VOGU-3710 file (C-alpha; in Angstrom, 3 decimals, decimal comma):
1> mstltkklns> -49,040/4,852/-51,627  -49,032/1,564/-53,422  -49,761/-1,735/-51,700  -46,131/-2,931/-52,402  -44,716/0,212/-50,756  -46,944/-0,215/-47,695  -45,937/-3,799/-47,208  -42,258/-2,985/-47,584  -42,488/-0,167/-45,077  -44,359/-2,373/-42,642
11> hlqtlskiii> -41,647/-5,069/-42,787  -38,821/-2,447/-42,631  -40,299/-0,879/-39,537  -40,578/-4,320/-37,919  -36,929/-4,961/-38,804  -35,841/-1,516/-37,538  -37,667/-2,074/-34,210  -35,878/-5,388/-33,638  -32,487/-3,903/-34,494  -32,895/-0,729/-32,417
21> dnkfqaesym> -34,260/-2,611/-29,358  -31,261/-4,945/-29,793  -33,349/-7,874/-28,568  -31,320/-10,617/-30,170  -32,415/-13,206/-27,713  -33,779/-16,548/-28,877  -37,382/-15,349/-29,005  -36,404/-12,568/-31,491  -34,713/-14,774/-34,016  -38,046/-15,957/-35,650
31> plqksleais> -39,566/-12,453/-36,148  -36,223/-11,174/-37,500  -35,968/-14,102/-39,954  -39,535/-13,623/-41,182  -39,077/-9,882/-41,746  -35,874/-10,396/-43,682  -37,481/-13,200/-45,842  -40,560/-11,007/-46,594  -38,424/-8,040/-47,682  -36,223/-10,261/-49,815
41> fyirknnldl> -39,365/-11,796/-51,409  -40,907/-8,483/-52,449  -37,563/-7,211/-53,848  -36,984/-10,222/-55,973  -40,668/-10,505/-57,165  -40,770/-6,818/-58,303  -37,146/-6,762/-59,570  -36,279/-3,835/-57,181  -33,018/-2,409/-55,980  -32,482/-1,958/-52,206
51> fvdctitste> -30,245/0,783/-50,968  -29,496/0,729/-47,188  -28,055/3,785/-45,361  -26,723/2,702/-41,955  -25,602/5,097/-39,269  -23,965/3,709/-36,172  -25,166/5,715/-33,213  -23,832/3,611/-30,341  -20,285/3,216/-29,027  -18,388/0,146/-27,950
61> cdvcnhpikq> -17,205/-0,514/-24,407  -13,421/-0,529/-24,353  -13,434/-2,999/-21,444  -16,051/-5,712/-22,324  -16,301/-4,804/-26,082  -20,168/-4,794/-25,859  -22,129/-1,995/-27,552  -23,364/0,765/-25,395  -27,046/1,594/-26,137  -28,111/5,181/-26,453
71> kneknkitfq> -30,418/4,780/-23,497  -27,374/3,586/-21,391  -25,053/6,447/-22,416  -25,684/8,127/-19,003  -24,034/5,126/-17,320  -20,849/5,290/-19,501  -17,615/5,990/-17,680  -14,939/7,932/-19,558  -11,282/7,400/-18,536  -8,654/10,126/-18,489
81> cnhcccsndc> -7,237/8,537/-21,739  -10,683/9,094/-23,418  -11,448/5,388/-23,597  -14,679/4,363/-21,944  -16,478/1,686/-19,947  -20,136/0,825/-20,253  -21,071/0,793/-16,536  -19,883/0,724/-12,904  -20,370/-3,064/-12,786  -18,240/-3,477/-15,848
91> lknhvlhsnr> -15,423/-1,350/-14,289  -15,670/-3,230/-11,023  -15,378/-6,585/-12,806  -12,328/-5,280/-14,710  -10,644/-4,104/-11,447  -11,172/-7,535/-9,772  -9,861/-9,451/-12,814  -6,923/-7,139/-13,525  -5,337/-7,361/-10,065  -4,474/-10,145/-7,722
101> yltdyqetkc> -6,189/-8,294/-4,858  -8,781/-5,504/-4,647  -6,366/-3,559/-2,492  -4,107/-3,290/-5,595  -6,803/-1,295/-7,433  -4,358/1,614/-8,080  -2,487/-0,746/-10,447  -5,498/-1,103/-12,766  -4,841/-0,148/-16,342  -6,977/0,720/-19,393
111> pkcnkylmps> -7,212/-2,411/-21,518  -6,918/-0,408/-24,684  -3,897/1,909/-24,140  -2,379/0,226/-20,935  -2,374/3,551/-19,050  -3,054/3,539/-15,324  -6,609/4,555/-14,410  -7,096/7,398/-11,971  -7,983/5,942/-8,483  -10,872/8,405/-8,200
121> iienayggkd> -12,539/6,866/-11,290  -12,466/3,440/-9,601  -13,589/4,838/-6,196  -16,582/6,619/-7,890  -17,619/3,288/-9,418  -18,113/1,963/-5,932  -20,089/5,022/-4,854  -17,334/7,384/-3,777  -14,177/7,353/-1,698  -15,903/6,773/1,686
131> efeivlqkye> -18,032/3,913/0,239  -14,986/2,359/-1,347  -13,044/2,477/1,944  -15,873/0,467/3,552  -15,644/-2,058/0,644  -11,866/-2,422/1,045  -12,153/-2,856/4,792  -14,748/-5,573/4,290  -12,580/-7,170/1,568  -9,505/-7,165/3,848
141> deraarfdcg> -11,479/-8,456/6,788  -12,781/-11,421/4,762  -9,356/-12,390/3,517  -7,326/-11,683/6,694  -5,562/-14,688/8,334  -6,970/-15,626/11,758  -5,902/-17,569/14,774  -7,598/-18,993/17,913  -6,946/-16,833/20,968  -5,867/-18,899/23,987
151> icytktrvde> -7,726/-16,602/26,406  -11,155/-15,878/24,901  -11,042/-18,835/22,439  -12,406/-16,863/19,479  -10,978/-16,556/15,961  -9,107/-13,238/15,685  -7,312/-11,522/12,851  -3,588/-12,037/13,050  -2,892/-8,294/12,804  -5,119/-7,703/15,822
161> gitfncdhrf> -3,161/-10,134/18,026  0,086/-10,041/20,054  2,770/-12,740/19,920  4,763/-13,345/23,062  8,425/-14,386/23,096  7,256/-17,952/23,557  5,413/-17,728/20,207  1,935/-18,003/21,860  -0,518/-15,482/20,362  -3,490/-13,772/21,916
171> csvcvkdfaq> -5,931/-10,989/21,159  -4,597/-7,517/21,887  -7,710/-6,742/23,963  -7,401/-9,931/25,942  -3,765/-9,283/26,819  -4,532/-5,634/27,768  -7,416/-6,760/30,034  -5,375/-9,514/31,604  -2,347/-7,140/32,324  -4,565/-4,406/33,789
181> tmidqgsvse> -6,358/-6,935/36,024  -3,039/-8,303/37,352  -1,661/-4,770/37,919  -4,861/-3,800/39,786  -4,308/-6,822/41,999  -0,633/-5,974/42,500  0,370/-9,332/40,952  3,186/-8,239/38,678  6,026/-10,687/39,504  7,716/-12,571/36,616
191> kemacvvcge> 5,688/-15,657/37,542  2,384/-13,898/37,788  2,655/-11,583/34,739  3,208/-14,577/32,441  1,782/-16,512/29,437  -1,347/-18,337/30,466  -0,314/-21,244/28,258  3,309/-21,962/29,174  4,055/-19,588/32,056  6,896/-17,672/30,357
201> tispiilksi> 7,222/-14,079/31,553  5,603/-11,422/29,399  8,185/-8,922/28,179  7,871/-5,394/29,610  8,323/-4,033/26,055  5,001/-5,840/25,097  3,262/-4,464/28,182  4,470/-0,939/27,447  3,078/-1,189/23,902  -0,508/-2,005/25,007
211> ltqtyferfi> -0,892/-0,336/28,428  -1,592/3,294/29,105  1,304/5,312/30,573  -0,461/5,279/33,988  -0,868/1,501/34,016  2,672/0,937/32,816  4,131/3,199/35,505  2,177/1,336/38,213  3,504/-1,949/36,737  7,174/-0,728/37,033
221> kfrnrgfipe> 6,685/0,540/40,549  5,046/-2,756/41,707  7,771/-4,762/39,987  10,582/-2,676/41,572  9,084/-3,070/44,993  9,275/-6,795/44,698  12,860/-6,876/43,495  15,380/-8,748/45,775  19,104/-8,674/44,905  20,608/-12,159/44,491
231> neegaivfyk> 23,814/-11,245/46,389  23,357/-9,254/49,532  26,951/-9,719/50,896  29,608/-7,001/50,716  29,210/-3,429/49,486  26,107/-2,570/47,573  25,213/0,039/44,889  21,828/1,658/44,292  21,365/2,009/40,515  18,514/3,785/38,715
241> ctgndcewfv> 18,188/3,158/35,016  19,394/6,049/32,847  16,856/5,235/30,053  14,402/7,945/28,963  11,313/7,897/31,180  12,364/4,605/32,730  11,640/4,204/36,419  13,488/0,975/36,982  16,063/0,811/39,813  18,005/-1,933/41,533
251> vcdeaievvi> 20,286/-2,500/44,587  23,256/-4,586/43,494  26,639/-5,824/44,647  29,486/-3,401/43,985  31,432/-6,121/42,125  28,816/-6,276/39,417  30,182/-4,587/36,290  27,126/-4,510/34,060  23,468/-4,010/34,825  20,780/-4,634/32,143
261> cpsckmrncp> 17,413/-2,889/32,673  14,669/-5,473/32,226  12,289/-2,652/31,084  14,128/-0,680/28,386  17,249/-3,017/28,005  19,694/-0,198/28,755  23,194/-1,513/29,615  25,323/0,447/32,077  27,929/0,278/34,772  25,955/0,556/38,050
271> kcrdephigl> 28,606/2,666/39,760  29,464/5,431/37,194  26,265/5,046/35,061  28,473/5,038/31,943  28,467/2,384/29,233  29,927/-1,018/30,308  33,733/-1,038/30,686  34,489/-4,649/31,675  38,053/-5,081/32,833  38,589/-1,389/33,595
281> tceenekkkk> 37,780/0,593/36,826  35,527/3,555/36,489  38,608/5,877/36,962  40,588/3,995/34,219  37,557/4,135/31,864  37,224/7,878/32,446  40,933/8,374/31,701  40,617/6,294/28,556  37,687/8,265/27,296  39,527/11,525/27,833
291> eeekalkdka> 42,526/10,211/25,918  40,311/9,039/23,007  38,535/12,416/22,916  41,828/14,212/22,808  43,101/11,918/20,028  39,965/12,584/17,934  40,318/16,350/18,501  43,997/16,255/17,493  43,194/14,236/14,445  40,453/16,612/13,418
301> eedefieaak> 42,772/19,566/13,881  45,527/17,789/11,860  43,082/17,006/9,123  41,886/20,576/9,106  45,528/21,864/8,818  46,350/19,474/5,964  43,184/20,535/4,059  44,099/24,201/4,508  47,730/23,547/3,463  46,644/21,727/0,308
311> klgfktcphc> 44,399/24,630/-0,659  47,589/26,769/-0,494  49,473/24,404/-2,832  51,279/22,247/-0,313  51,639/18,466/-0,899  52,134/15,492/1,433  55,290/13,423/1,044  54,253/9,742/0,786  57,485/8,695/2,582  57,570/10,767/5,758
321> ksmcerisgc> 54,062/12,503/5,528  55,707/15,972/5,788  54,109/18,913/4,022  56,111/20,089/0,955  55,882/23,156/-1,260  57,268/23,414/-4,729  59,238/26,617/-5,071  60,355/26,152/-8,623  61,129/23,357/-11,162  59,028/20,462/-12,398
331> nfmkcysksc> 56,636/17,960/-10,911  59,425/15,502/-9,965  59,741/16,360/-6,336  62,525/15,634/-3,833  61,700/15,794/-0,158  64,250/17,554/2,023  62,710/16,762/5,459  64,894/15,438/8,184  63,615/11,968/7,438  64,008/11,965/3,679
341> agkknfcllc> 67,011/14,305/3,455  66,578/14,719/-0,320  66,951/11,022/-0,980  63,230/10,268/-1,555  61,131/11,318/-4,582  57,493/11,631/-5,330  55,165/13,011/-7,954  53,691/16,425/-7,227  50,577/15,678/-9,263  49,410/12,350/-7,637
351> ekaitdsqqf> 51,613/12,435/-4,514  52,810/8,842/-5,295  56,300/7,713/-4,436  58,543/7,297/-7,560  62,190/6,471/-8,173  64,927/8,380/-9,992  64,423/6,136/-13,055  60,807/7,281/-13,305  61,660/10,978/-13,612  60,419/10,974/-17,247
361> shfkakgpfg> 58,603/7,632/-17,686  56,032/8,434/-14,974  54,862/11,496/-16,951  53,286/11,971/-20,339  54,590/13,452/-23,572  55,193/16,871/-21,959  57,361/15,200/-19,285  57,555/16,270/-15,720  56,571/19,837/-16,719  53,124/18,710/-17,926
371> kicntldgtp> 49,812/18,543/-16,074  49,198/14,791/-16,154  50,946/11,651/-15,139  50,487/7,944/-15,527  48,484/7,653/-12,215  46,073/10,395/-13,141  45,745/9,008/-16,687  45,268/5,385/-15,461  48,289/4,169/-17,386  50,214/1,294/-15,683
381> e> 53,842/1,965/-14,875
//
């Protein structure tokens, strides 16, 4: 091998090593420049021709557009659309920059074809579904809005708090502990079971949502024991709420027409346990309900009869509402009921009232013997 060939091979190997290692940092610029200058010098000096055969063996990341080295091929992530990403970190960065929130990761799209990425691909980039759930929980916890609890004085997530009707907000745990303590002490009056800030009564609905069934039943029993009717004169009525699983009861004046349960908000007449019927006695209300039920039943039977009659070819006269049947003739009908007495007309096709002068104008080219009229066709009269 000639000296010239050896020198060229040496410089080419140096150049290849720099290119393959892809070390294009600042410290690699000088060796690269010297190798290229040496090769160029020997080619010009010896009047040689240089033929270069390049084969691209690496792929380009479809997310960050950086080349993926052969040694990093194992880290490549292939999407269901066959586009790829160079690494888990690259995909994570794409997810964060593509969506407003990490919790919207299912809206992430491939930057090349704009197709949605499968959620499992993104989850695997974070170490799997379980690991990703932990990441999401931590992300949500860091971004969650918080408030200062008026009982324990700690910052608590808003979605872990309870807001009273007075707009004061406390930790769910604090409210539950407070309510259970008050129930254990038997202190359940409206003044005692109240907001610690302003003193407004805590709604039984809120207490039911945080207490166990046993504690809530104890609360209702203690609250009922302390109930005192405001009016103790005259006849009284014992009323127990008709709400499902509601234990509330009250002793009230017979003149009271409506009782509202403070526990489940059920509204009833305390005497007949029916819905409120202000202005009517219980007997009058019962009679009215029976009349309404009979009217609904009669209406249903009438509608059923009319429907069956129409299936048999009968039509309804728009003037007297009687059922009519065409025995013969055209679609220009005359009603011979006692009310109409053959003086009123209507169209058999659309059941619309028409006059004698419309016997032909109301119908199409085939006249009253045809199968269409101005109403069915949408033509104004």
